[in-house]
C-alpha positions in Angstrom: 74.7 93.1 102.3 74.6 96.3 100.2 70.9 96.7 100.8 71.2 96.7 104.6 71.0 100.4 105.7 72.7 99.7 109.0 75.9 98.6 107.3 78.5 101.0 106.0 80.2 99.3 103.0 83.4 100.6 101.5 84.8 98.7 98.5 88.6 98.7 98.3 91.3 97.0 96.3 91.1 93.2 97.0 88.9 93.8 100.1 85.6 95.3 101.2 85.3 97.2 104.5 82.1 96.5 106.4 82.7 99.3 108.8 82.2 98.9 112.5 84.1 102.0 113.7 84.5 100.6 117.2 86.4 97.6 115.8 88.4 99.2 113.0 92.1 98.7 112.9 92.6 101.6 110.5 92.5 105.4 111.0 89.0 106.8 110.6 88.2 110.0 108.8 85.3 112.3 109.6 83.3 113.8 106.8 83.2 117.6 106.6 79.8 117.8 108.4 81.1 115.5 111.1 78.1 113.2 111.0 79.8 110.1 109.6 83.2 108.5 110.0 84.7 106.6 107.1 87.7 104.2 107.0 91.0 105.3 105.5 91.3 102.5 102.9 94.9 103.4 102.3 95.6 102.5 105.9 93.7 99.1 105.7 95.4 96.5 107.9 95.2 92.8 107.2 94.2 91.9 110.7 91.1 94.1 110.8 87.9 92.3 111.6 85.9 94.7 109.3 87.5 93.1 106.2 85.2 91.0 104.0 86.2 89.6 100.6 83.7 89.2 97.8 84.3 87.3 94.5 85.2 90.7 93.0 87.8 91.2 95.7 89.3 87.7 95.1 89.5 88.5 91.4 91.7 91.5 92.3 93.8 89.3 94.6 94.4 86.8 91.7 95.6 89.7 89.6 98.0 90.7 92.4 99.3 87.2 92.6 100.0 87.0 88.9 101.9 90.3 89.1 104.0 89.0 92.0 104.9 85.6 90.5 107.5 86.9 88.0 109.2 89.0 90.8 109.4 86.0 93.1 110.7 83.8 90.3 113.4 86.3 89.2 116.7 84.5 89.8 118.6 87.9 89.7 116.5 89.5 92.4 118.3 90.5 95.6 117.6 88.1 98.5 115.7 90.7 100.5 113.4 91.6 97.6 112.7 87.9 97.0 111.9 87.3 100.7 109.6 90.3 100.8 107.7 89.4 97.6 107.5 85.8 98.6 106.0 86.8 102.0 103.4 88.9 100.2 102.7 86.1 97.6 102.2 83.6 100.5 99.8 86.1 102.3 97.7 86.6 99.1 97.5 82.9 98.4 96.3 82.3 102.0 93.5 84.8 101.3 92.4 82.9 98.2 92.6 79.6 100.0 90.5 80.9 102.9 88.0 82.3 100.5 87.8 79.0 98.6 87.3 77.1 101.9 84.1 79.0 102.6 82.4 77.1 99.8 81.3 80.4 98.2 81.2 80.1 94.4 83.5 82.2 92.3 85.3 81.9 88.9 88.3 79.6 89.2 91.7 80.4 87.8 
């Protein structure tokens, strides 16, 4: 993928953008010379069709999951925080499950 000159690849945190500007869900930024548009990775949206996840990305998602677990399990957490963090934990676990379902090898946790 990285050797294909037609693809614009932008590694992010827990995802990789394989940019097709026409299909991007995020805001696009233009470089100073105006010849190339790049994704705003801070505005990455989970429903974007440009998202790909490598094993490196899934490793980052596993780290995020482990950071969220204590917050979700905190019995003293306000209900709204628990619900918000549980929603995010569920979303991240679905990402890992979907990646695992592809049959692509990666280090298990």
